[in-house]
N, C-alpha and C positions, 0 to 999 in steps of 0.2 A: 481702447477695444470695447466693444457693447457686449457685456455677458448674455447669455442665452436667458437666464432667469429675469435679467432685468428687461430683456426685450418683450418676453413674455407676458410679464406684467404691464408694459405700455401699451401691446398690441391690444389688448382689450379696451384700452381707453381710446385708442385712435380708430373710429370706425365710422367716418364719414364717407360719402361716394368719392367727394373730390381727394379727401386725404389718402383713400386707399390708392389712387393713381399711382402715387410717389413711394408707397410705403415698403414694398418689398425690396425696391431699389435703394432706398435710403439704410434699409437694413444691412443689406450686402455692403454698400460702402463704410458703414461704421464698422464693421466686422473685419474688413479687409485693408482699413485705414487707408481709404481713396484718398483723402485730403492730406495725408500725411501723419506723422507722429504729433505734430504741433496743433493738431484738431483737437484742442482741449482747453478749459479754464485754467490757464497756468498760473494765474495770480489771485489771491483773496480778493474778493471785491471787484472781480475783473468785470470789464463791459464787453460785451460780445455783441456783434452786429449780424444778423443774417439777412442777405439781399434776398429775399424769396424765402416763403415759409416751409414749401414742399408739404411733406405729410406731417411735420411737427413732431418727428421722432428725435430729430437733434435738439429740438427746445427740451424735450421730456429729459433726454440723454443730458443736458447741460443742467436742468434743475436738479438731477437725481446724483449728479458728481459733484456737485458744488452746492453749498448752503448759503453763498453768499454773491455768486455771480448774478449780474443783471444782464439780461438777454433783450436786445433791440432788434426787431423784425420789420423790414419794409416788405409790405404784401399789398400789390394793388389790386388783386383778385378779392373783392368785398365777399362773395360766397364762399371762398376758401377761409376767409379770415373767420366768418360766422360759424363755420364748421368747426376750427381749431377752437374757437371760444367754448363750444359746446364740448369739446373733449376735454380741455384744461379746466374745466368745472370739476372733473371726476378727480383731479388731484389738488384739490383745495387745499389739502393739508399742507401742501408745500408753499402755500403763499403766493402763488404763480402771478396773482393781479399785482402784487407789490414788486415782483422781480421781471415780468415780462413788459415789453412796451410796444404797441404796434403803431406803424406809421404807413398810410396808404401811398405814399409817394416820396420820391428821394427830396423834393422841394420841401416836405414836410419836416425832413430829417435835417435838412441844411438849416432850416429855421429853429431847431430846437437848441437846448444848452449843452448837448453833448460835445465834447471835444477830443476825447481819448479813447481808443477801443483797442484791448490787448489782442482780439481776433476777428477778423471780418471774414466771413465766407460769401462767396457771389454766384448764385446760381445761374445756369447758362441763358435761361429765359429772361434775365435781367442784366445781361452782360452788356455792357457798352464801353468800348475803349476809351473815349471821350469821358464817359462817367466815372471809370476806373480812375482817370488822371486826376479827375476834379475831386473825387472821393479822397486820394492819397494826399492831396494838395490841401485839403480842408481840415482832414483830421490827423491826429498823432496816431499811426496804426504799427503796432508790433509785428503782427502776422496777418497776412491775408492769402486768402486760397479760394478755390472754385474751378468752374471748368467752363469752356468757351469752344465754340467753332472757329476754326482758322479762317473761314468765309468772313467771319464780323472782324477779325483783327489779326495782323502779321504777329506770330509768336515772340519775334525777336524783338518786336517793339513793345509787347507786354512785358517781356523780361527786363527790357531797359528801363522802361518806365517804373516799374516796382523796385528795381534793385538801387534805383537812385534816390527813394525815399522812404522804404520800409526796412525794417530789420531783417525780416526773412518771408519767403512767400512759397506756396506749392500750388501751381496752376495746372490743370488736366487739359490737354488739347485733344479736342476729339479727332479720333482716326490715328492718334499716336499711342505708342506704348509708353514714351518716356515722359515723365512731367517735368516741367519747367520749376526748377526750385533754386532757392538760394538762403543762404543764412549767414548773417555777420554784415560788417561795413563793406561798402561798395570800394572795389579797388581803384587806383588812381586811372589806370587805363585797361582796355579790354585786351590787348595784344601788346607786348613788347617785344620787340626784332634785334636780336644781338648780331651783330656784324664784327667778326674778327677780321683784322686788316693788318697785312703785313706785305710790303713791296707790292701793291695792286694799284699804284698811282694811274695807270692807263686804263683801268677799268671801274675804279670806284665811282666815278661820277654817273655811269649808267646805273650802277647798281643802286645808290643813295636817290637818283631821280626817280626810279621805279617805286621807291619805298616811300618818299614823302608824297607822292602823286597817289598813293593807296586810297582806295574809296571809302575804307575803314577811318571813320574820324577819330575815334579814341585809340590812337595808335602811338607808341613810344619807340624810338630808333635810337639804339644804344650802339654807337659805333666804339670799338675798342683798338687803339693805335697799339700794337704789341711791341712797341721800340722799334718801329720800322725806318731804316736807314735813308729811305728816300724821303720824298715830301708828302707821303701818304696823310700822314698826322696833321700836316699844315692844311692840306685840303680837305679832311675831315672838320678840322676848327671853322673852315668858310662855310661848310653846309650848316653847322650849328649855329653860327651867327647869322645865316639866312634864314633859318627855319627853329628859332630857338624855344618854341614850344612844342616842336616835334623830334628835334635831333639833340641828343646829348653826346659827349665825347668823352673815353677814358683814356689818358696816356699811361703807359705802364712798360717797365722794363719788358724786353723781349723774353718770353717763357713758353712760346709754343702757341700753337692753335687752342689746344685744350685749356690752357690758362686763360687765354684770352676770352673763351667762350663762358667759363667759370665767373670770370670778372664781372662779365656783362649782366649774366644771369642771376649773380647774388645782389645786385641793385635793382633788377627790374622789378616793376610796380605793378605790372600786367596781372589779369586774371590768368592769361595764358602766354607762354614764352615760345618764341620761334627762334631759329638760327639761319641766317643768311650769309653765305661766303662772300666776300669783299671784289670776287672777281666776278661772281655770277648777278644775276638779274631776275625780276620776278615780274608777272603781269600784275596789273594795278587793281585787279579784283580779287587777287588771292588770299588776303587775310580777312576780307569781309566775308568770302564764300566759307572760309575754314572755321571763321568763328561762329558763322550760323550753323554749320554742320555740329560743330561742338556743342553748343549750346542745345540744339534742339534735340539731340541724341544723348545729352547728360553725358558726354564723352570727355575722358580724360586727354585723349590723343586724338586729333583729326588729321588726316593725309589726303594730298592730292596728287595728281599725276606730275610728270616733269617731262622736259625736252632735253635731251643732249645737243649742245650747241657748238658744231666745230670750227674752231678759230680759222683755220687756213682755207678750207673749201666753202664755208658757210652753209653745209649742209645742217639740216636739223632732223634729229630721231626722236619721235614721241613715245613716252612709256606711259600710257593711260593706267589708271587704276579701276578695275571693275567693281561694279556695285557688290558690297559685301552683307547684304541684308540677312539677317539671322533667318532660318527657316521658319515659316510661319508668322515672322514679325511684320507689323504695320510700319515700323521705323526704317525708312531707307538709308542705306548707309551704313548701319552697325555692323561693324563686323562680327560674325559669329564666332570665330576661333582666332583671336589675336596670336595665340601661339604658333599658328602656321607661317606666321610672317618672320618666325626667329631665323630662318636660313636665306632670307633675300638680300639682295646687295644692300649694304648700308647707305641709307639716303636720309639721314636725319633732318635735312634741310627743307623736305618738302611737308613738315608736319608743325603743327603747334601742340604744347605739352601745357597741361594745367599746371601752375607753378605750385600749387598747393601738393599736387600728386609728386612731383619732382622732389620738394622738400621733404614730404611725409616719407617719403622711401630712401631720403639721403641720396639720390641720384645725381652724379656729377661726372663731368669728363675728367679719365684718369689723367693728371698732369705730368707724371713720370713718363708717359708715353709720347715720344716725340712726333709722332705721325699715325695716320689711322685711328686717330683716338673715336671716331664716330662709330666704328665697329663695337666695342664694348659699352658704349653709352646706348646705342639702339637696341642691342640684346638685351640690357637690364630694363631698359623700358617696355620693351615687348613681352619680357617675360614677367613684368610686374602688372601691366595694363589690364583692367578687366573690361572697360568700355572702350572702344576704338572707333571712331567713325571714318568714312571715306567718301570722296567724291571724284568722279571719272575725270574732270577737266585737268589738262596739263598747264599748271600755272608757274612753274619753277624752270629756269633757264639754266642749265649746268655746264657751263663752258669747259670746252674739251680743246686739246692740243695746245696749251699754254704753256710756255716754258716755266721750269720751276716747280709744277705740279706734283705732288706727292705720289699722285696715282700714275705717272709715267716713269718712277724709279724701277730700277731693274739689276741692282747691285744688292750689297749686303744690307742694306736698309730695310729690304724686306724680310730681314730676321727680325724685325720688330713684332711679328707676328706671335713669336712665343712668350715674351713678357705680356703681350695682350691677353694671350690665353691663360698664363699662369694667373694674371690680375682676375679674369673672369672666373677661372676655378675657385679662387680663393674667396671673392666677392660674392657669387651666385651659389656657388656649391654648397654653403651653409644652410640654405634655405629651398633649393630647387627640389622639385619632385623628379621621377624617372623620366618623365615626358620632356622637361626642361632639359634636363641632363642628355637625353639622347637627340635633341635638337642642337645642342652645343657641339655635341660630337659631329653632327652633320655639318654645321657651321664651320668647324675646323677644317673638315675635310674639303668643303667648297673653297675655302679662303687658300688652303696650301695646294690644291689644284691650281688655283688661279695663279699664286705666286712660282709655281713649278712651269708653268706656261709662259713666263716672260722672264723669269731670273737669267743671269748670265750663266752660259752652260758650264764654265769654271766652278761654279756655286752650287749646281744642281745637285752633286751627289751629297753635299754636306746638308743642303736644305731637306733634301729628301729623308735622311736618315734622322736629321731632327723632328721631322714632320711624324714619322713613324712612331719616334718615342712619345711624341706628344699625344698622339692619338691613344696609345697603349696605357698612358700615364695615368688618365683618369677613367679606365674602363672596369673599374672594380664594381660600378654601381649595375652594370649591365650582364647578362648571360656571356659567357665565353664565346659562344657561337655567334652572337650578335655582334661583339666587336670584331671577330674574326672577319665576318662578312662585310662590315664596312671596310677593314683595313685591305682585304681582297680587292675589293671596287676601287678602293684609293690607288693601289699597287698598279693595278691594271690600266686605271686612267693615267698614271703618272709615266707608265711605259709608253702610252700611246702619245703622251705629249712630246717624249724624246724623238719618235720618227715622225710625227705629225704635230708640230707644235699647235697648241691650242689659241686660236686669236680670238682676242677680244674680252669677253666677259665672263668672269666668274664671280665671286662673292664680293670682290672689291672693283670690277671692271668699270 
């Protein structure tokens, strides 16, 4: 960050008419870390390349911050270059002529002896996507940053080009709040899709076909045969043999959907991870669109709409996701308040998740939960995530009316909700604030109401009593009146469900 005293000393030296055009903007950029925290001479004797001299304030900043850095400037405007020469003469004590080299064009730079740059900054007036690609192919670059107009280049193309060859980058895209940034080695894939498969032979071909046909080229499909007793595992091997660079198969003893999802996620090599159930299918544009949304919004989670596809009738019900841009934001689709999603129906399969985000927060599916493991996974993800983007298109097809689906159970298997919430209380309760705890209470009530709307009548009383205990059990964090209000509403809704059974959709509908 540029100190005020340092800027005040430099200001008197940068007084040309052309220089003044950029000076105030450059001051603000340096003070606000416009190009990120890596916009500095990070190594002794670093070579820094500036494409566009602008006000020269950056040159002065690097000269004063490092006694050894060498600065290379490409500036085709000769009048601006002459003004900077006059300004820099005033700081001759820094031996600027020995440390600052000007070139009038990129061609001159390419013909020079320079091979390595620790830092490159590209001004929007000199940005050219073809030129950027040539630059990173010709030179060894540690970090590149700059700004550009999205009319000049598709931001996702710039992201992909730089990530393939540069150690780190930080691009500002005009009209967008979120920078394009990356640090570290490039992942093997952009998205890894995990497909848990158990007794889904009749539907797995459609699922796999829509995945191998994805428009996203850098896609890894990890199909997990969870000890299926039918020929599902054999069919998956056939897909892997047909698409060896796109499909891999894991065979494991039966351990439940949670263990299958975890097994796939642990070996995933993608920047983002997704989960698709083996009896569902997706639009072929789904992961390209979600990946683009996630990257352009610097989001850890990206979500689309979905479609419920009914097996018997062929009926389709669309559940689009409304735009969620933050108030006053120029970034379309960035959710203003991810915590507001904590009480929605679990739909983990319509999202992609940054793998670093999942691993960094130790988020996995609880393997001791035999069904509905998507509920605790979704709650923990949405309670943790700070940046989440959404797109309105309905890309995921969620199959309904299939025999054997957990969603169809009506017996004692619904009592699994109580160990689920015990697990969430233990896992999330140690760090959650009051708002997250309140949302957890709402989630419990929604889930228990849904279960009571469909459970066999002979089990209703036992489930209802257990649900009331569950709601009160962890109410110590709230005012008693608040818990009482929730329970009063819960009891009233439960009694209504006895007289007029709730049809359809609760938290897990």
